[in-house]
C-alpha positions in Angstrom: -22.5 5.5 70.7 -21.9 9.2 70.5 -22.1 9.0 66.7 -23.3 11.6 64.3 -24.4 11.1 60.7 -24.9 13.9 58.2 -27.2 13.4 55.2 -27.5 15.9 52.4 -30.8 16.5 50.6 -30.0 16.5 46.9 -32.6 19.1 46.0 -36.2 20.1 46.6 -38.3 17.9 48.9 -41.4 17.5 46.7 -43.7 14.5 46.2 -41.7 13.0 43.4 -38.4 13.2 45.3 -39.1 12.5 49.0 -39.3 8.7 48.9 -35.6 8.1 48.2 -34.5 10.6 50.8 -36.9 9.0 53.4 -35.4 5.6 52.7 -31.8 7.0 53.2 -32.9 8.6 56.5 -34.4 5.3 57.7 -31.4 3.3 56.7 -29.1 5.7 58.7 -31.4 5.7 61.7 -31.1 1.9 61.8 -27.4 2.5 62.7 -28.7 4.2 65.9 -26.7 7.5 65.8 -27.1 9.9 68.6 -27.6 12.8 66.1 -28.8 12.7 62.5 -28.1 16.0 60.7 -30.0 16.7 57.5 -28.2 19.2 55.4 -31.0 21.2 53.7 -28.8 23.7 51.9 -29.9 22.6 48.4 -33.6 22.6 49.3 -35.4 25.6 47.8 -38.9 24.2 47.7 -40.7 21.8 50.0 -44.3 20.7 49.6 -46.7 18.8 51.9 -45.1 15.5 51.1 -41.7 16.9 52.1 -43.1 18.3 55.3 -44.8 15.0 56.1 -41.6 13.1 55.4 -39.6 15.4 57.8 -42.3 14.9 60.5 -42.2 11.1 60.0 -38.3 11.3 60.1 -38.5 13.3 63.4 -40.9 10.7 64.9 -38.7 7.8 63.8 -35.6 9.5 65.2 -37.4 9.9 68.5 -38.0 6.2 68.6 -34.3 5.6 68.2 -33.5 8.3 70.8 -31.8 10.2 68.1 -31.7 14.0 67.8 -32.8 15.1 64.3 -31.2 18.4 63.2 -32.2 20.4 60.1 -29.0 22.3 58.9 -28.8 25.3 56.5 -32.5 25.5 56.0 -33.7 28.1 53.5 -35.1 31.2 55.3 -38.3 31.1 53.3 -38.9 27.5 54.4 -38.1 28.4 58.0 -40.7 31.1 57.8 -43.2 28.6 56.5 -42.3 26.3 59.4 -42.8 29.1 61.9 -46.3 29.8 60.4 -47.1 26.1 60.8 -45.6 26.1 64.3 -43.2 23.3 63.3 -40.2 25.2 64.6 -41.3 24.1 68.0 -40.7 20.5 67.1 -37.5 20.6 65.1 -33.9 21.6 65.9 -32.2 23.9 63.4 -28.5 24.6 62.9 -26.5 26.8 60.5 
């Protein structure tokens, strides 16, 4: 164990784009890493589908006893997460 996997979101997490990233997350969680880092540096826009996908990913990671980390998240998106009180449920890194 002790493994860490980094996945990079290719762009905005909107309804038409989330399914493939969700599948990639689930495939990597099946490897049972201790930490899964989602590099969000290319994400400028996130809609309700993207937020839902991240919540589902967090829940799936918890089942695998894996820490899910959101890295390089856009400041505007973090602000939205704060308003929605989602910052209490996610780990953020720069």
